[in-house]
C-alpha positions as CSV (number, residue, x, y, z in Angstrom):
1,M,0.1,0.1,-0.1
2,S,1.1,3.5,-0.8
3,S,1.8,6.1,1.8
4,I,2.7,9.7,1.6
5,T,6.3,10.9,2.8
6,L,7.0,14.3,4.1
7,V,10.1,16.2,3.2
8,S,11.6,15.4,6.6
9,E,11.2,11.7,6.2
10,F,12.3,11.7,2.3
11,T,15.8,10.2,1.4
12,D,17.3,9.8,-2.0
13,I,17.1,6.1,-1.3
14,I,15.6,4.2,-4.3
15,K,15.2,0.7,-6.2
16,I,15.1,-0.1,-9.8
17,K,12.7,-2.4,-10.7
18,T,12.5,-5.0,-13.6
19,N,12.2,-3.2,-16.8
20,L,8.5,-3.1,-18.5
21,K,9.2,-2.9,-22.5
22,Y,6.4,-1.6,-24.4
23,S,8.0,-1.7,-27.8
24,N,11.4,-1.3,-29.3
25,D,11.7,2.3,-28.7
26,F,9.6,2.7,-25.5
27,T,10.8,1.0,-22.0
28,F,9.4,2.0,-18.5
29,V,11.7,1.2,-15.6
30,P,9.6,1.4,-12.3
31,I,11.1,3.0,-9.4
32,R,10.2,2.5,-5.5
33,N,11.5,3.7,-2.5
34,N,13.6,2.0,0.3
35,D,10.4,0.3,1.5
36,N,9.8,-1.1,-1.9
37,K,6.9,1.3,-2.0
38,D,5.8,4.2,-4.5
39,I,7.7,7.2,-3.9
40,I,5.1,10.0,-3.0
41,V,6.2,13.1,-1.4
42,Q,4.3,16.2,0.1
43,T,6.2,19.1,-0.7
44,T,6.5,22.1,1.4
45,K,4.6,25.4,0.1
46,I,6.0,26.0,-3.4
47,L,5.7,28.8,-6.0
48,I,3.1,27.6,-8.8
49,P,4.4,30.4,-11.4
50,Y,2.3,30.0,-14.5
51,G,-0.9,28.0,-13.4
52,I,-2.2,25.1,-15.0
53,D,-1.0,24.2,-18.9
54,K,-4.2,22.7,-20.0
55,M,-3.1,21.6,-23.4
56,N,-0.1,19.5,-22.0
57,E,-1.7,18.6,-18.9
58,T,1.2,19.8,-17.2
59,I,2.1,22.4,-14.3
60,D,5.6,23.9,-13.4
61,V,6.6,24.5,-9.8
62,S,9.6,26.9,-8.6
63,F,12.1,26.6,-6.1
64,N,13.0,30.3,-5.8
65,N,12.0,30.3,-2.2
66,I,14.7,27.8,-1.3
67,D,16.9,30.6,0.7
68,N,13.9,31.0,2.8
69,D,12.9,27.7,3.5
70,P,15.3,25.0,4.7
71,K,12.6,22.2,4.1
72,M,12.5,23.4,0.3
73,K,16.4,23.3,0.1
74,K,16.5,19.6,1.5
75,L,13.6,18.6,-1.1
76,Y,15.8,20.0,-3.7
77,D,19.1,18.5,-2.6
78,I,17.5,15.0,-2.4
79,L,15.9,15.8,-5.9
80,N,19.3,16.2,-7.3
81,K,20.7,13.4,-5.4
82,I,18.2,11.0,-7.2
83,Y,18.9,12.5,-10.9
84,S,22.7,12.0,-9.7
85,K,22.3,8.0,-9.3
86,I,20.3,7.8,-12.3
87,L,22.7,9.5,-14.5
88,K,25.3,7.3,-12.8
89,K,23.6,4.2,-13.3
90,Y,22.6,5.1,-17.1
91,K,25.8,6.3,-18.4
92,K,25.1,5.4,-21.9
93,Y,21.8,7.5,-22.3
94,N,21.2,11.3,-22.0
95,V,19.3,11.5,-18.9
96,N,17.0,14.5,-18.9
97,H,17.1,16.4,-15.7
98,F,13.9,17.5,-14.3
99,L,15.0,20.4,-12.6
100,K,16.1,23.5,-14.8
101,D,16.5,27.0,-13.4
102,K,15.0,25.5,-10.2
103,N,12.0,24.9,-12.0
104,M,10.3,21.5,-12.2
105,R,7.4,20.0,-14.7
106,L,4.8,17.6,-13.3
107,K,2.0,15.8,-15.2
108,L,-1.3,16.4,-14.1
109,L,-3.4,13.3,-15.1
110,N,-6.1,12.6,-12.8
111,C,-5.0,15.4,-10.3
112,K,-7.4,16.9,-7.7
113,I,-6.8,20.4,-6.8
114,F,-8.0,21.9,-3.8
115,N,-8.2,25.3,-2.0
116,Q,-7.1,26.0,1.4
117,K,-10.7,25.3,2.7
118,R,-10.7,21.8,1.3
119,Q,-12.9,22.9,-1.7
120,E,-12.1,21.2,-5.1
121,I,-11.3,23.6,-7.8
122,K,-10.3,23.3,-11.4
123,T,-7.8,26.3,-11.9
124,I,-4.8,27.9,-10.3
125,P,-4.1,31.4,-10.9
126,S,-0.6,32.4,-11.8
127,Y,2.0,33.2,-9.0
128,T,0.6,31.4,-6.2
129,Y,1.9,29.3,-3.6
130,G,0.7,25.7,-2.8
131,E,1.6,22.4,-1.6
132,L,1.7,19.4,-3.7
133,I,1.6,15.6,-3.2
134,I,4.2,14.4,-6.0
135,N,4.9,10.7,-7.3
136,L,8.0,9.6,-9.3
137,S,6.9,6.4,-10.6
138,G,9.6,5.5,-12.8
139,L,11.8,6.3,-16.0
140,W,10.8,6.3,-19.5
141,I,13.6,5.1,-21.9
142,V,13.1,6.3,-25.8
143,K,16.1,4.8,-27.6
144,D,19.1,6.8,-26.2
145,K,17.2,9.3,-24.0
146,I,15.7,8.9,-20.2
147,W,12.8,11.1,-18.9
148,F,11.9,10.9,-15.2
149,N,8.0,10.4,-14.9
150,W,7.2,12.9,-12.3
151,K,3.4,13.5,-11.5
152,A,1.4,15.6,-9.4
153,L,-1.5,13.8,-7.6
154,Q,-2.9,16.4,-5.5
155,I,-2.4,20.1,-5.2
156,K,-3.8,22.6,-2.6
157,I,-3.5,26.0,-3.0
158,D,-3.8,29.6,-1.0
159,E,-6.5,30.8,-3.1
160,P,-6.7,34.4,-3.4
161,I,-9.3,36.0,-1.1
162,N,-12.4,37.3,-3.0
163,L,-14.9,39.7,-1.1
164,Q,-18.2,40.3,-2.1
165,P,-19.1,43.7,-3.7
166,Y,-19.9,45.1,-0.5
167,S,-18.1,43.8,2.3
168,F,-17.7,46.7,4.8
169,I,-18.9,46.3,8.5
170,N,-21.8,48.8,9.2
171,K,-21.5,49.5,12.9
172,N,-25.0,49.4,14.0
173,I,-26.1,52.9,15.9
174,P,-28.3,52.2,18.6
175,K,-31.8,53.5,18.5
176,P,-32.5,56.5,21.0
177,P,-34.3,55.3,24.0
178,P,-38.1,56.1,24.1
179,L,-39.6,59.4,25.3
180,P,-40.7,59.4,28.8
181,P,-44.5,59.4,29.3
182,P,-46.0,62.9,29.5
183,P,-45.9,64.0,33.2
184,K,-49.5,63.2,34.8
185,K,-51.4,66.3,36.2
186,S,-50.6,66.8,39.6
187,T,-53.5,66.3,42.0
188,N,-51.6,67.4,45.0
189,K,-53.7,70.8,45.2
190,I,-56.8,68.7,44.8
191,I,-55.9,66.5,47.9
192,I,-54.8,69.5,49.8
193,R,-57.9,71.3,49.3
194,K,-59.9,68.4,50.1
195,N,-58.3,67.5,53.2
196,V,-58.5,71.1,54.4
197,K,-62.4,71.2,53.7
198,K,-62.8,68.1,55.8
199,Q,-60.8,69.3,58.6
200,L,-62.8,72.6,58.4
201,D,-65.9,70.6,58.3
202,D,-65.0,68.4,61.6
203,N,-64.2,71.5,63.4
204,G,-67.6,73.3,62.8
205,P,-68.9,75.8,60.4
206,I,-66.7,78.3,58.7
207,I,-67.6,82.1,59.8
208,S,-65.8,85.0,57.9
209,L,-64.6,87.8,60.1
210,D,-67.2,90.3,58.8
211,E,-69.8,88.1,60.0
212,V,-68.3,87.9,63.6
213,K,-68.5,91.9,63.7
214,K,-72.2,91.9,62.8
215,I,-72.9,89.5,65.6
216,L,-71.0,91.5,68.0
217,N,-72.9,94.7,67.1
218,N,-76.1,93.0,67.4
219,L,-75.3,91.8,70.7
220,N,-74.4,95.1,72.0
221,K,-77.8,96.5,70.8
222,I,-79.9,94.1,72.7
223,K,-80.9,95.3,75.9
224,I,-81.0,93.3,78.7
């Protein structure tokens, strides 16, 4: 069963398997890792400068960030060591290097592409960084030339963020509090008046000062 190898666990130890001849001109040489399994590696984040070549079903990746990423440097060095081993073994052949000016070309047959949200997508914008799961299945020998059969099995890219036409956050202005209810008419005066009237009624009839004077005058006129 195949398993994915991280760059930190990747080595240049490879095994050349029995040749598979398809014709007098075409021969395939399977290559496996030290555990006799498929060579499948998950790369670190790597630049995809040109997007997808749909006509040829290929994709180019660039190792330009090698000075900033130790994992990328390790991957780059191991790939060069694998090439050197094949070059040494097949001295009579013209072995094409798959790394040219820090660029590498991969086939895309049945490759699935995802964004950072794990959603499957169909295209890759130019100059995008992404991680790839790549596979070296073997070598193609065509007459006196050899090509490495590198494929991209899956790609995950950091897709640019696309906002909706209007994406500003509108701060909700709180509604003003409701106006207080109109003040009720005070009934204090009425209550006071009622209380005063009640007190006067309880203390007897109310007599004005003029009425008192009249009563006194009348008393003075009476002869006893």
